[in-house]
C-alpha positions in Angstrom: 8.1 22.2 -10.6 4.7 22.1 -9.0 3.6 19.3 -11.3 6.5 17.1 -10.3 5.7 17.7 -6.6 2.0 16.9 -7.1 3.0 13.7 -8.9 5.4 12.6 -6.2 2.9 13.3 -3.5 0.2 11.3 -5.4 2.5 8.3 -5.8 3.5 8.4 -2.1 -0.1 8.6 -0.9 -0.9 5.6 -3.0 2.0 3.7 -1.5 0.9 4.8 2.0 -2.6 3.6 1.4 -1.4 0.3 0.3 0.9 0.0 3.3 -1.8 0.9 5.8 -4.6 -1.0 3.9 -3.5 -4.3 5.4 -5.0 -3.1 8.7 -8.4 -2.7 7.0 -8.6 -6.2 5.6 -10.8 -8.8 7.3 -9.1 -11.3 9.6 -10.2 -14.2 7.4 -8.1 -12.9 4.5 -5.1 -12.3 6.7 -5.3 -15.9 8.0 -4.8 -17.1 4.4 -1.6 -15.1 4.0 1.5 -16.8 5.4 3.7 -13.6 5.4 1.7 -10.6 6.4 4.7 -8.2 6.2 5.4 -9.4 2.6 1.8 -8.9 1.7 2.0 -5.4 3.1 4.9 -4.6 0.9 3.2 -6.0 -2.2 0.1 -3.9 -1.5 2.3 -0.8 -1.0 4.0 -1.5 -4.4 0.6 -1.9 -6.1 -0.5 1.4 -4.5 2.7 3.0 -5.7 2.0 2.0 -9.3 
């Protein structure tokens, strides 16, 4: 049971870091992205994996 909980927390923390990681990107990179919210979701999915 503990292993499953640790795995779920690890996956959620990866998704959270991807979601919040957009705020850490330089402004120049964000200017190249037309849909910042979509980019945020993509980074969260990558962090989830």
